[in-house]
C-alpha positions in Angstrom: 96.4 79.7 114.0 99.4 79.8 111.5 101.2 81.6 108.9 97.8 82.2 106.8 96.1 84.2 109.5 99.4 86.8 109.2 98.9 86.7 105.2 95.3 87.2 105.7 96.1 90.2 108.0 98.6 91.7 105.9 96.4 91.7 102.4 95.3 95.3 102.7 98.8 96.2 103.3 100.0 94.4 100.3 97.4 95.7 98.0 98.5 99.0 99.1 102.1 98.6 98.2 101.3 97.7 94.7 100.4 101.8 94.7 103.4 102.8 96.0 106.7 103.8 94.6 109.6 102.3 97.1 112.0 104.5 95.7 110.2 107.5 97.5 110.9 106.1 100.8 109.5 109.0 102.8 106.1 109.1 100.5 105.9 105.7 101.0 106.5 105.5 104.7 103.6 108.2 105.0 101.2 106.7 103.0 101.5 103.6 105.0 101.6 105.2 108.3 98.3 107.3 107.4 96.4 104.1 105.7 97.4 101.7 108.9 98.3 103.8 111.6 100.6 102.0 114.4 97.8 102.4 117.1 95.3 101.1 114.6 93.3 98.0 113.9 95.9 96.3 111.7 98.9 96.5 114.4 96.1 95.3 117.1 95.6 92.4 115.2 99.4 91.7 114.3 100.2 92.0 117.6 97.6 89.2 118.8 98.7 86.8 116.1 102.8 87.5 116.8 102.0 86.9 120.9 100.1 83.8 119.7 102.7 83.0 117.2 105.7 83.3 119.7 103.9 81.6 122.4 102.6 78.5 120.4 106.1 78.4 118.5 104.7 78.6 114.8 106.4 81.9 114.4 110.1 83.0 114.7 111.0 79.6 115.4 114.6 79.6 114.2 117.5 81.7 115.9 120.8 83.0 114.9 122.4 85.4 117.2 120.4 88.4 118.6 117.6 87.0 116.3 114.8 84.8 115.9 113.0 84.4 112.6 110.6 82.5 110.2 108.9 82.7 106.6 105.5 83.7 106.6 104.9 83.4 102.9 106.9 83.3 99.8 105.8 85.8 96.9 103.1 83.5 95.2 101.1 83.4 98.4 102.1 87.1 99.6 100.8 89.0 96.1 104.0 89.1 94.9 105.8 89.9 98.1 107.9 87.3 100.2 106.9 88.0 104.0 109.5 87.1 106.7 109.2 87.6 110.7 112.0 88.7 112.5 112.5 89.0 116.1 115.4 91.2 116.7 117.2 92.6 119.6 120.8 93.4 118.0 122.2 93.2 114.9 121.2 90.9 111.8 122.9 90.1 108.8 123.8 92.5 106.0 121.8 92.3 103.1 120.7 94.6 100.0 117.1 95.6 98.8 117.2 94.9 95.3 113.5 95.9 94.6 113.1 97.6 98.2 111.8 96.3 101.6 109.0 97.2 103.8 108.9 96.7 107.5 106.1 96.6 109.5 107.2 97.1 113.6 106.1 95.9 116.7 107.4 96.8 120.0 107.7 93.9 122.2 110.2 95.0 125.1 111.7 98.4 126.2 111.6 101.2 123.9 113.2 99.6 120.7 114.3 101.4 117.3 115.0 99.6 113.9 117.6 101.0 112.3 116.5 104.6 114.3 113.2 104.4 113.3 110.4 103.9 116.0 107.5 101.1 115.8 105.5 101.5 112.6 106.7 101.6 109.4 110.2 101.9 107.6 110.4 101.7 104.0 114.1 101.3 102.2 114.5 102.0 98.3 115.2 99.5 95.4 119.2 99.0 95.5 119.9 100.1 99.2 121.6 97.9 101.8 122.0 97.9 105.4 122.7 95.7 108.4 119.1 95.7 110.4 119.6 96.4 114.0 117.2 97.3 116.6 118.5 99.0 120.1 116.8 99.8 123.4 114.5 96.5 123.5 113.0 93.8 121.3 110.9 94.4 118.1 109.0 92.0 115.9 109.5 93.0 112.5 107.0 91.6 109.4 109.3 92.5 106.4 107.9 92.3 102.8 110.3 92.0 99.8 108.7 92.7 96.3 109.3 89.3 94.6 111.6 88.2 97.7 114.1 89.8 96.0 117.2 90.0 98.2 120.8 89.8 98.4 122.7 88.5 101.4 
């Protein structure tokens, strides 16, 4: 398995994102949760791929502070979205979402919350900034950035 399998699993999400207004974070998050519920097929497939990728070392191979991370796809392979994976159990680096950010979040240990969000979906509006933080356990997050636009 490889990053290509994750990209293939996320293709329906990437297509769905094209119709969403990331400035309306609540509506976008609700739409994603309705179309791709946290207990559904997509999350099950991503969990299996994540478990395999972490175990085999092809996913989240770099480490810094309380995180492991890797690039899954550049925007040209991700239908206009960069896709990254981060295994997080604390605070990551502060950054600004120039065109927004969509997070698909899987609990791996404990009862983690990402910036206050339960496992599932989080959407950040264009121009927003934050310190990504996971409290209460470990979470694997696939984050998608339109055009890969981020300011560190």
